[in-house]
A tleap script that builds the chain and sets N, CA, C and O, in Angstrom:
source leaprc.protein.ff14SB
mol = sequence {
  NMET THR SER ALA PHE ARG ASN ARG GLY VAL
  LYS VAL VAL VAL ASP THR MET GLU GLN ALA
  GLU PHE ASP PHE ALA LYS LEU ASN VAL THR
  GLU LYS GLN GLN GLU ILE ILE ALA ARG ASN
  LEU LYS GLU THR PRO ASN SER THR TYR ASP
  ARG TYR THR GLY GLU LEU ARG VAL ARG ILE
  ILE CYS GLY TYR ASP ILE ALA PHE THR VAL
  VAL ARG ASP ASP ALA ASP VAL ALA VAL ILE
  ILE ILE GLY ALA GLU MET GLY ARG GLU LEU
  GLU GLY ILE ILE ASP LEU VAL MET ARG SER
  SER LEU SER MET LEU PRO PRO ALA PHE LYS
  VAL ILE LEU GLU GLY ARG ARG LYS ARG PRO
  LYS CLYS
}
set mol.1.N position { -34.901 46.966 56.571 }
set mol.1.CA position { -34.954 47.932 55.497 }
set mol.1.C position { -35.965 47.458 54.450 }
set mol.1.O position { -35.983 46.280 54.094 }
set mol.2.N position { -36.779 48.346 53.971 }
set mol.2.CA position { -37.793 48.044 52.970 }
set mol.2.C position { -37.166 48.052 51.584 }
set mol.2.O position { -36.359 48.923 51.255 }
set mol.3.N position { -37.548 47.074 50.782 }
set mol.3.CA position { -37.007 46.960 49.427 }
set mol.3.C position { -37.609 48.015 48.511 }
set mol.3.O position { -38.780 48.371 48.641 }
set mol.4.N position { -36.806 48.504 47.597 }
set mol.4.CA position { -37.276 49.443 46.584 }
set mol.4.C position { -37.993 48.718 45.443 }
set mol.4.O position { -38.635 49.357 44.609 }
set mol.5.N position { -37.887 47.390 45.403 }
set mol.5.CA position { -38.534 46.613 44.353 }
set mol.5.C position { -40.000 46.383 44.681 }
set mol.5.O position { -40.347 46.083 45.823 }
set mol.6.N position { -40.847 46.521 43.691 }
set mol.6.CA position { -42.275 46.353 43.892 }
set mol.6.C position { -42.675 44.883 43.954 }
set mol.6.O position { -43.481 44.509 44.806 }
set mol.7.N position { -42.141 44.047 43.083 }
set mol.7.CA position { -42.581 42.668 42.978 }
set mol.7.C position { -41.478 41.669 43.320 }
set mol.7.O position { -41.155 40.798 42.512 }
set mol.8.N position { -40.917 41.791 44.481 }
set mol.8.CA position { -39.917 40.803 44.915 }
set mol.8.C position { -40.609 39.474 45.144 }
set mol.8.O position { -41.733 39.422 45.643 }
set mol.9.N position { -39.937 38.417 44.779 }
set mol.9.CA position { -40.494 37.094 45.022 }
set mol.9.C position { -41.586 36.699 44.051 }
set mol.9.O position { -42.478 35.928 44.405 }
set mol.10.N position { -41.531 37.221 42.813 }
set mol.10.CA position { -42.525 36.850 41.815 }
set mol.10.C position { -42.429 35.352 41.562 }
set mol.10.O position { -41.339 34.814 41.368 }
set mol.11.N position { -43.574 34.687 41.567 }
set mol.11.CA position { -43.609 33.249 41.330 }
set mol.11.C position { -43.774 32.976 39.839 }
set mol.11.O position { -44.437 33.724 39.120 }
set mol.12.N position { -43.159 31.892 39.396 }
set mol.12.CA position { -43.388 31.401 38.045 }
set mol.12.C position { -44.301 30.195 38.170 }
set mol.12.O position { -44.015 29.260 38.918 }
set mol.13.N position { -45.400 30.223 37.432 }
set mol.13.CA position { -46.349 29.112 37.437 }
set mol.13.C position { -46.437 28.557 36.024 }
set mol.13.O position { -46.177 29.268 35.054 }
set mol.14.N position { -46.804 27.284 35.909 }
set mol.14.CA position { -46.931 26.641 34.603 }
set mol.14.C position { -48.365 26.142 34.451 }
set mol.14.O position { -48.890 25.452 35.324 }
set mol.15.N position { -48.991 26.501 33.330 }
set mol.15.CA position { -50.334 26.056 33.003 }
set mol.15.C position { -50.306 25.377 31.649 }
set mol.15.O position { -49.402 25.609 30.847 }
set mol.16.N position { -51.305 24.532 31.395 }
set mol.16.CA position { -51.454 23.922 30.079 }
set mol.16.C position { -52.792 24.318 29.492 }
set mol.16.O position { -53.778 24.491 30.208 }
set mol.17.N position { -52.808 24.458 28.191 }
set mol.17.CA position { -54.070 24.642 27.488 }
set mol.17.C position { -54.618 23.257 27.180 }
set mol.17.O position { -53.893 22.265 27.242 }
set mol.18.N position { -55.882 23.199 26.852 }
set mol.18.CA position { -56.529 21.926 26.562 }
set mol.18.C position { -55.810 21.190 25.431 }
set mol.18.O position { -55.663 19.969 25.481 }
set mol.19.N position { -55.361 21.931 24.410 }
set mol.19.CA position { -54.660 21.304 23.283 }
set mol.19.C position { -53.380 20.620 23.745 }
set mol.19.O position { -53.032 19.553 23.239 }
set mol.20.N position { -52.675 21.221 24.699 }
set mol.20.CA position { -51.454 20.601 25.219 }
set mol.20.C position { -51.770 19.273 25.894 }
set mol.20.O position { -51.021 18.306 25.755 }
set mol.21.N position { -52.875 19.228 26.623 }
set mol.21.CA position { -53.274 17.980 27.273 }
set mol.21.C position { -53.585 16.902 26.226 }
set mol.21.O position { -53.213 15.741 26.393 }
set mol.22.N position { -54.269 17.297 25.148 }
set mol.22.CA position { -54.549 16.361 24.060 }
set mol.22.C position { -53.242 15.876 23.426 }
set mol.22.O position { -53.071 14.687 23.158 }
set mol.23.N position { -52.329 16.814 23.192 }
set mol.23.CA position { -51.051 16.452 22.567 }
set mol.23.C position { -50.254 15.507 23.451 }
set mol.23.O position { -49.667 14.546 22.955 }
set mol.24.N position { -50.226 15.768 24.756 }
set mol.24.CA position { -49.511 14.871 25.672 }
set mol.24.C position { -50.095 13.464 25.588 }
set mol.24.O position { -49.355 12.481 25.575 }
set mol.25.N position { -51.417 13.369 25.530 }
set mol.25.CA position { -52.062 12.056 25.446 }
set mol.25.C position { -51.762 11.391 24.102 }
set mol.25.O position { -51.432 10.207 24.054 }
set mol.26.N position { -51.878 12.155 23.008 }
set mol.26.CA position { -51.642 11.628 21.665 }
set mol.26.C position { -50.208 11.107 21.507 }
set mol.26.O position { -49.973 10.080 20.870 }
set mol.27.N position { -49.259 11.834 22.098 }
set mol.27.CA position { -47.847 11.475 21.972 }
set mol.27.C position { -47.382 10.505 23.060 }
set mol.27.O position { -46.214 10.118 23.095 }
set mol.28.N position { -48.298 10.117 23.945 }
set mol.28.CA position { -47.959 9.223 25.067 }
set mol.28.C position { -46.849 9.795 25.947 }
set mol.28.O position { -45.943 9.075 26.368 }
set mol.29.N position { -46.929 11.094 26.216 }
set mol.29.CA position { -45.960 11.737 27.114 }
set mol.29.C position { -46.310 11.298 28.532 }
set mol.29.O position { -47.420 11.540 29.007 }
set mol.30.N position { -45.366 10.657 29.198 }
set mol.30.CA position { -45.633 10.124 30.535 }
set mol.30.C position { -45.769 11.250 31.553 }
set mol.30.O position { -45.342 12.380 31.316 }
set mol.31.N position { -46.373 10.916 32.691 }
set mol.31.CA position { -46.497 11.895 33.786 }
set mol.31.C position { -45.117 12.399 34.208 }
set mol.31.O position { -44.941 13.587 34.477 }
set mol.32.N position { -44.148 11.498 34.265 }
set mol.32.CA position { -42.784 11.878 34.653 }
set mol.32.C position { -42.201 12.870 33.642 }
set mol.32.O position { -41.582 13.859 34.033 }
set mol.33.N position { -42.397 12.611 32.341 }
set mol.33.CA position { -41.911 13.528 31.316 }
set mol.33.C position { -42.634 14.877 31.407 }
set mol.33.O position { -42.010 15.924 31.237 }
set mol.34.N position { -43.937 14.857 31.674 }
set mol.34.CA position { -44.681 16.100 31.807 }
set mol.34.C position { -44.147 16.932 32.970 }
set mol.34.O position { -44.044 18.155 32.870 }
set mol.35.N position { -43.813 16.273 34.060 }
set mol.35.CA position { -43.236 16.985 35.211 }
set mol.35.C position { -41.868 17.561 34.868 }
set mol.35.O position { -41.541 18.669 35.293 }
set mol.36.N position { -41.066 16.826 34.106 }
set mol.36.CA position { -39.751 17.334 33.676 }
set mol.36.C position { -39.942 18.556 32.794 }
set mol.36.O position { -39.225 19.547 32.939 }
set mol.37.N position { -40.908 18.492 31.877 }
set mol.37.CA position { -41.202 19.622 30.999 }
set mol.37.C position { -41.624 20.838 31.824 }
set mol.37.O position { -41.102 21.935 31.626 }
set mol.38.N position { -42.561 20.644 32.741 }
set mol.38.CA position { -43.040 21.757 33.571 }
set mol.38.C position { -41.919 22.337 34.421 }
set mol.38.O position { -41.790 23.557 34.530 }
set mol.39.N position { -41.112 21.480 35.020 }
set mol.39.CA position { -40.002 21.952 35.866 }
set mol.39.C position { -38.998 22.752 35.036 }
set mol.39.O position { -38.515 23.794 35.477 }
set mol.40.N position { -38.687 22.263 33.836 }
set mol.40.CA position { -37.749 22.958 32.953 }
set mol.40.C position { -38.259 24.360 32.639 }
set mol.40.O position { -37.504 25.328 32.723 }
set mol.41.N position { -39.534 24.473 32.278 }
set mol.41.CA position { -40.109 25.777 31.933 }
set mol.41.C position { -40.228 26.693 33.138 }
set mol.41.O position { -40.047 27.905 33.025 }
set mol.42.N position { -40.532 26.114 34.288 }
set mol.42.CA position { -40.655 26.916 35.509 }
set mol.42.C position { -39.296 27.456 35.958 }
set mol.42.O position { -39.186 28.618 36.349 }
set mol.43.N position { -38.275 26.621 35.902 }
set mol.43.CA position { -36.953 27.037 36.363 }
set mol.43.C position { -36.265 27.973 35.383 }
set mol.43.O position { -35.461 28.813 35.787 }
set mol.44.N position { -36.578 27.834 34.085 }
set mol.44.CA position { -35.945 28.669 33.062 }
set mol.44.C position { -36.994 29.107 32.048 }
set mol.44.O position { -37.055 28.552 30.951 }
set mol.45.N position { -37.828 30.100 32.397 }
set mol.45.CA position { -38.855 30.527 31.449 }
set mol.45.C position { -38.279 31.148 30.176 }
set mol.45.O position { -38.916 31.103 29.124 }
set mol.46.N position { -37.094 31.718 30.263 }
set mol.46.CA position { -36.427 32.316 29.105 }
set mol.46.C position { -35.096 31.613 28.895 }
set mol.46.O position { -34.250 31.575 29.788 }
set mol.47.N position { -34.926 31.062 27.708 }
set mol.47.CA position { -33.690 30.348 27.403 }
set mol.47.C position { -33.156 30.794 26.051 }
set mol.47.O position { -33.927 31.087 25.137 }
set mol.48.N position { -31.848 30.846 25.928 }
set mol.48.CA position { -31.236 31.199 24.646 }
set mol.48.C position { -31.459 30.097 23.612 }
set mol.48.O position { -31.233 30.315 22.422 }
set mol.49.N position { -31.895 28.932 24.046 }
set mol.49.CA position { -32.157 27.821 23.132 }
set mol.49.C position { -33.573 27.838 22.567 }
set mol.49.O position { -33.884 27.041 21.683 }
set mol.50.N position { -34.439 28.728 23.055 }
set mol.50.CA position { -35.809 28.812 22.554 }
set mol.50.C position { -35.818 29.331 21.123 }
set mol.50.O position { -35.011 30.184 20.755 }
set mol.51.N position { -36.741 28.805 20.318 }
set mol.51.CA position { -36.995 29.327 18.981 }
set mol.51.C position { -38.250 30.182 19.096 }
set mol.51.O position { -39.198 29.817 19.790 }
set mol.52.N position { -38.248 31.314 18.416 }
set mol.52.CA position { -39.341 32.275 18.548 }
set mol.52.C position { -40.089 32.475 17.248 }
set mol.52.O position { -39.490 32.489 16.172 }
set mol.53.N position { -41.396 32.628 17.346 }
set mol.53.CA position { -42.252 33.155 16.289 }
set mol.53.C position { -43.137 34.165 16.994 }
set mol.53.O position { -44.149 33.800 17.594 }
set mol.54.N position { -42.766 35.418 16.925 }
set mol.54.CA position { -43.488 36.443 17.688 }
set mol.54.C position { -43.377 36.129 19.165 }
set mol.54.O position { -42.276 35.982 19.696 }
set mol.55.N position { -44.507 36.026 19.823 }
set mol.55.CA position { -44.517 35.730 21.254 }
set mol.55.C position { -44.548 34.230 21.543 }
set mol.55.O position { -44.433 33.818 22.697 }
set mol.56.N position { -44.699 33.426 20.516 }
set mol.56.CA position { -44.666 31.978 20.700 }
set mol.56.C position { -43.231 31.507 20.796 }
set mol.56.O position { -42.354 31.991 20.081 }
set mol.57.N position { -43.006 30.570 21.676 }
set mol.57.CA position { -41.669 30.001 21.845 }
set mol.57.C position { -41.768 28.495 21.684 }
set mol.57.O position { -42.798 27.889 21.979 }
set mol.58.N position { -40.692 27.909 21.216 }
set mol.58.CA position { -40.620 26.459 21.095 }
set mol.58.C position { -39.294 26.021 21.702 }
set mol.58.O position { -38.235 26.574 21.405 }
set mol.59.N position { -39.386 25.018 22.555 }
set mol.59.CA position { -38.181 24.471 23.201 }
set mol.59.C position { -38.264 22.948 23.132 }
set mol.59.O position { -39.324 22.363 23.355 }
set mol.60.N position { -37.152 22.326 22.825 }
set mol.60.CA position { -37.112 20.864 22.831 }
set mol.60.C position { -36.831 20.409 24.260 }
set mol.60.O position { -35.801 20.739 24.848 }
set mol.61.N position { -37.779 19.640 24.802 }
set mol.61.CA position { -37.642 19.087 26.151 }
set mol.61.C position { -38.087 17.633 26.075 }
set mol.61.O position { -39.169 17.343 25.564 }
set mol.62.N position { -37.277 16.731 26.570 }
set mol.62.CA position { -37.580 15.290 26.541 }
set mol.62.C position { -37.835 14.794 25.116 }
set mol.62.O position { -38.574 13.830 24.917 }
set mol.63.N position { -37.227 15.449 24.131 }
set mol.63.CA position { -37.389 15.027 22.749 }
set mol.63.C position { -38.629 15.563 22.061 }
set mol.63.O position { -38.876 15.226 20.903 }
set mol.64.N position { -39.417 16.385 22.736 }
set mol.64.CA position { -40.638 16.952 22.169 }
set mol.64.C position { -40.449 18.441 21.917 }
set mol.64.O position { -39.766 19.124 22.681 }
set mol.65.N position { -41.055 18.943 20.845 }
set mol.65.CA position { -41.134 20.384 20.632 }
set mol.65.C position { -42.291 20.891 21.472 }
set mol.65.O position { -43.447 20.555 21.215 }
set mol.66.N position { -41.982 21.699 22.473 }
set mol.66.CA position { -43.002 22.246 23.367 }
set mol.66.C position { -43.236 23.702 22.970 }
set mol.66.O position { -42.323 24.524 23.037 }
set mol.67.N position { -44.467 24.015 22.556 }
set mol.67.CA position { -44.842 25.380 22.197 }
set mol.67.C position { -45.454 26.039 23.429 }
set mol.67.O position { -46.340 25.477 24.073 }
set mol.68.N position { -44.972 27.232 23.747 }
set mol.68.CA position { -45.447 27.919 24.956 }
set mol.68.C position { -45.285 29.416 24.803 }
set mol.68.O position { -44.658 29.899 23.861 }
set mol.69.N position { -45.858 30.134 25.738 }
set mol.69.CA position { -45.675 31.567 25.822 }
set mol.69.C position { -45.507 31.927 27.295 }
set mol.69.O position { -45.869 31.155 28.182 }
set mol.70.N position { -44.960 33.094 27.535 }
set mol.70.CA position { -44.749 33.577 28.900 }
set mol.70.C position { -45.480 34.903 29.036 }
set mol.70.O position { -45.232 35.842 28.279 }
set mol.71.N position { -46.388 34.972 30.013 }
set mol.71.CA position { -47.176 36.184 30.227 }
set mol.71.C position { -47.221 36.519 31.715 }
set mol.71.O position { -46.963 35.668 32.567 }
set mol.72.N position { -47.554 37.773 32.008 }
set mol.72.CA position { -47.794 38.164 33.403 }
set mol.72.C position { -49.213 37.780 33.763 }
set mol.72.O position { -50.136 37.983 32.974 }
set mol.73.N position { -49.389 37.233 34.936 }
set mol.73.CA position { -50.712 36.855 35.436 }
set mol.73.C position { -50.811 37.409 36.847 }
set mol.73.O position { -50.375 36.779 37.810 }
set mol.74.N position { -51.395 38.603 36.956 }
set mol.74.CA position { -51.425 39.341 38.225 }
set mol.74.C position { -49.990 39.535 38.711 }
set mol.74.O position { -49.191 40.174 38.026 }
set mol.75.N position { -49.653 38.996 39.877 }
set mol.75.CA position { -48.305 39.195 40.416 }
set mol.75.C position { -47.352 38.081 40.000 }
set mol.75.O position { -46.173 38.117 40.352 }
set mol.76.N position { -47.842 37.096 39.259 }
set mol.76.CA position { -47.018 35.962 38.872 }
set mol.76.C position { -46.617 36.045 37.403 }
set mol.76.O position { -47.160 36.837 36.633 }
set mol.77.N position { -45.654 35.208 37.039 }
set mol.77.CA position { -45.293 35.001 35.644 }
set mol.77.C position { -45.846 33.635 35.281 }
set mol.77.O position { -45.528 32.642 35.936 }
set mol.78.N position { -46.678 33.573 34.236 }
set mol.78.CA position { -47.290 32.308 33.836 }
set mol.78.C position { -46.654 31.817 32.541 }
set mol.78.O position { -46.603 32.533 31.541 }
set mol.79.N position { -46.173 30.584 32.586 }
set mol.79.CA position { -45.712 29.905 31.383 }
set mol.79.C position { -46.890 29.046 30.942 }
set mol.79.O position { -47.323 28.156 31.675 }
set mol.80.N position { -47.404 29.307 29.757 }
set mol.80.CA position { -48.570 28.578 29.273 }
set mol.80.C position { -48.124 27.638 28.163 }
set mol.80.O position { -47.678 28.074 27.102 }
set mol.81.N position { -48.252 26.338 28.426 }
set mol.81.CA position { -47.910 25.347 27.413 }
set mol.81.C position { -49.095 25.258 26.457 }
set mol.81.O position { -50.207 24.925 26.864 }
set mol.82.N position { -48.849 25.557 25.191 }
set mol.82.CA position { -49.901 25.597 24.187 }
set mol.82.C position { -50.071 24.234 23.531 }
set mol.82.O position { -51.193 23.812 23.251 }
set mol.83.N position { -48.970 23.550 23.287 }
set mol.83.CA position { -49.060 22.251 22.651 }
set mol.83.C position { -47.706 21.588 22.552 }
set mol.83.O position { -46.686 22.159 22.939 }
set mol.84.N position { -47.710 20.376 22.027 }
set mol.84.CA position { -46.471 19.603 21.880 }
set mol.84.C position { -46.540 18.814 20.585 }
set mol.84.O position { -47.605 18.357 20.170 }
set mol.85.N position { -45.406 18.666 19.969 }
set mol.85.CA position { -45.288 17.865 18.757 }
set mol.85.C position { -43.950 17.167 18.783 }
set mol.85.O position { -43.058 17.530 19.550 }
set mol.86.N position { -43.820 16.179 17.950 }
set mol.86.CA position { -42.563 15.463 17.833 }
set mol.86.C position { -42.003 15.743 16.447 }
set mol.86.O position { -42.643 15.429 15.443 }
set mol.87.N position { -40.817 16.330 16.384 }
set mol.87.CA position { -40.167 16.585 15.113 }
set mol.87.C position { -40.906 17.562 14.221 }
set mol.87.O position { -40.833 17.461 12.996 }
set mol.88.N position { -41.599 18.484 14.804 }
set mol.88.CA position { -42.383 19.459 14.029 }
set mol.88.C position { -41.504 20.655 13.678 }
set mol.88.O position { -40.666 21.075 14.476 }
set mol.89.N position { -41.700 21.194 12.491 }
set mol.89.CA position { -40.972 22.382 12.086 }
set mol.89.C position { -41.585 23.614 12.738 }
set mol.89.O position { -42.781 23.634 13.029 }
set mol.90.N position { -40.787 24.625 12.965 }
set mol.90.CA position { -41.231 25.854 13.639 }
set mol.90.C position { -42.409 26.498 12.921 }
set mol.90.O position { -43.317 27.020 13.569 }
set mol.91.N position { -42.404 26.468 11.594 }
set mol.91.CA position { -43.475 27.112 10.843 }
set mol.91.C position { -44.838 26.512 11.178 }
set mol.91.O position { -45.854 27.201 11.082 }
set mol.92.N position { -44.874 25.248 11.567 }
set mol.92.CA position { -46.134 24.593 11.867 }
set mol.92.C position { -46.697 24.931 13.228 }
set mol.92.O position { -47.838 24.573 13.522 }
set mol.93.N position { -45.937 25.607 14.066 }
set mol.93.CA position { -46.394 25.892 15.416 }
set mol.93.C position { -47.592 26.840 15.407 }
set mol.93.O position { -48.452 26.747 16.283 }
set mol.94.N position { -47.664 27.748 14.435 }
set mol.94.CA position { -48.819 28.640 14.360 }
set mol.94.C position { -50.093 27.820 14.173 }
set mol.94.O position { -51.131 28.143 14.750 }
set mol.95.N position { -50.015 26.758 13.364 }
set mol.95.CA position { -51.175 25.875 13.202 }
set mol.95.C position { -51.573 25.277 14.540 }
set mol.95.O position { -52.760 25.108 14.822 }
set mol.96.N position { -50.592 24.959 15.357 }
set mol.96.CA position { -50.850 24.386 16.670 }
set mol.96.C position { -51.657 25.363 17.524 }
set mol.96.O position { -52.579 24.959 18.232 }
set mol.97.N position { -51.310 26.643 17.454 }
set mol.97.CA position { -52.053 27.654 18.219 }
set mol.97.C position { -53.487 27.731 17.713 }
set mol.97.O position { -54.423 27.847 18.504 }
set mol.98.N position { -53.657 27.666 16.406 }
set mol.98.CA position { -54.996 27.757 15.846 }
set mol.98.C position { -55.848 26.548 16.229 }
set mol.98.O position { -57.068 26.665 16.342 }
set mol.99.N position { -55.220 25.392 16.429 }
set mol.99.CA position { -55.963 24.206 16.858 }
set mol.99.C position { -56.414 24.356 18.299 }
set mol.99.O position { -57.461 23.838 18.689 }
set mol.100.N position { -55.629 25.060 19.083 }
set mol.100.CA position { -55.951 25.202 20.500 }
set mol.100.C position { -57.131 26.142 20.665 }
set mol.100.O position { -57.483 26.874 19.739 }
set mol.101.N position { -57.721 26.124 21.800 }
set mol.101.CA position { -58.886 26.961 22.067 }
set mol.101.C position { -58.425 28.386 22.328 }
set mol.101.O position { -58.014 28.713 23.441 }
set mol.102.N position { -58.491 29.226 21.317 }
set mol.102.CA position { -58.029 30.601 21.449 }
set mol.102.C position { -58.798 31.365 22.515 }
set mol.102.O position { -58.276 32.315 23.098 }
set mol.103.N position { -60.038 30.955 22.773 }
set mol.103.CA position { -60.829 31.650 23.782 }
set mol.103.C position { -60.248 31.469 25.177 }
set mol.103.O position { -60.558 32.248 26.078 }
set mol.104.N position { -59.402 30.445 25.370 }
set mol.104.CA position { -58.829 30.197 26.688 }
set mol.104.C position { -57.531 30.967 26.915 }
set mol.104.O position { -56.996 30.967 28.024 }
set mol.105.N position { -57.020 31.622 25.872 }
set mol.105.CA position { -55.791 32.380 26.025 }
set mol.105.C position { -56.022 33.621 26.878 }
set mol.105.O position { -57.118 34.181 26.877 }
set mol.106.N position { -54.991 34.053 27.607 }
set mol.106.CA position { -55.109 35.305 28.363 }
set mol.106.C position { -55.345 36.475 27.402 }
set mol.106.O position { -54.877 36.436 26.264 }
set mol.107.N position { -56.060 37.509 27.842 }
set mol.107.CA position { -56.362 38.648 26.976 }
set mol.107.C position { -55.129 39.267 26.317 }
set mol.107.O position { -55.180 39.633 25.142 }
set mol.108.N position { -54.034 39.389 27.048 }
set mol.108.CA position { -52.826 40.001 26.479 }
set mol.108.C position { -52.307 39.177 25.302 }
set mol.108.O position { -51.818 39.741 24.323 }
set mol.109.N position { -52.407 37.866 25.386 }
set mol.109.CA position { -51.918 37.014 24.318 }
set mol.109.C position { -52.834 37.111 23.091 }
set mol.109.O position { -52.359 37.048 21.957 }
set mol.110.N position { -54.141 37.263 23.315 }
set mol.110.CA position { -55.076 37.435 22.197 }
set mol.110.C position { -54.729 38.697 21.412 }
set mol.110.O position { -54.757 38.695 20.182 }
set mol.111.N position { -54.404 39.769 22.121 }
set mol.111.CA position { -54.040 41.028 21.473 }
set mol.111.C position { -52.789 40.836 20.627 }
set mol.111.O position { -52.707 41.353 19.513 }
set mol.112.N position { -51.827 40.103 21.144 }
set mol.112.CA position { -50.588 39.844 20.406 }
set mol.112.C position { -50.897 39.088 19.117 }
set mol.112.O position { -50.352 39.416 18.063 }
set mol.113.N position { -51.764 38.082 19.190 }
set mol.113.CA position { -52.108 37.295 18.006 }
set mol.113.C position { -52.872 38.125 16.976 }
set mol.113.O position { -52.708 37.930 15.771 }
set mol.114.N position { -53.705 39.051 17.452 }
set mol.114.CA position { -54.473 39.891 16.539 }
set mol.114.C position { -53.581 40.900 15.838 }
set mol.114.O position { -53.910 41.364 14.746 }
set mol.115.N position { -52.466 41.242 16.445 }
set mol.115.CA position { -51.560 42.222 15.869 }
set mol.115.C position { -51.910 43.634 16.286 }
set mol.115.O position { -52.967 43.897 16.860 }
set mol.116.N position { -51.007 44.516 15.986 }
set mol.116.CA position { -51.219 45.907 16.348 }
set mol.116.C position { -52.243 46.536 15.423 }
set mol.116.O position { -52.294 46.248 14.227 }
set mol.117.N position { -53.039 47.385 15.996 }
set mol.117.CA position { -54.044 48.090 15.197 }
set mol.117.C position { -53.406 49.302 14.550 }
set mol.117.O position { -52.537 49.955 15.129 }
set mol.118.N position { -53.854 49.590 13.339 }
set mol.118.CA position { -53.334 50.756 12.649 }
set mol.118.C position { -53.920 52.020 13.259 }
set mol.118.O position { -55.075 52.044 13.684 }
set mol.119.N position { -53.118 53.055 13.295 }
set mol.119.CA position { -53.605 54.339 13.784 }
set mol.119.C position { -54.525 54.959 12.747 }
set mol.119.O position { -54.269 54.870 11.546 }
set mol.120.N position { -55.587 55.583 13.209 }
set mol.120.CA position { -56.466 56.240 12.244 }
set mol.120.C position { -55.750 57.411 11.572 }
set mol.120.O position { -54.983 58.134 12.207 }
set mol.121.N position { -56.015 57.583 10.268 }
set mol.121.CA position { -55.398 58.688 9.538 }
set mol.121.C position { -56.072 59.986 9.921 }
set mol.121.O position { -57.284 60.040 10.126 }
set mol.122.N position { -55.265 61.038 10.016 }
set mol.122.CA position { -55.800 62.358 10.372 }
set mol.122.C position { -56.251 63.093 9.150 }
set mol.122.O position { -56.731 64.222 9.251 }
savepdb mol mol.pdb
quit
């Protein structure tokens, strides 16, 4: 029997932005910890423990505040790790996004950061 669902078996993939790689190095996040972080995000892209600022999410994993977003990437769901900090307040996460290379963000995420455009007045 053919499934009525269009996207059965959607894969969740995890990517890092360049800033996240810098943050991992700066904070001395080990390869093992990075794998734990990636596995956690891949297995549970949406958690009730996440803190939100718009589309940005922050989750504490291995003692680090991990800033990330979840977007569709063709047929997959992509969790994009934007950066990491230790003991950082949520308000500072926007600064983290600004430090990262915004040009590397997926187009949908750029639109979210730019905000909704106002409708022209008639």
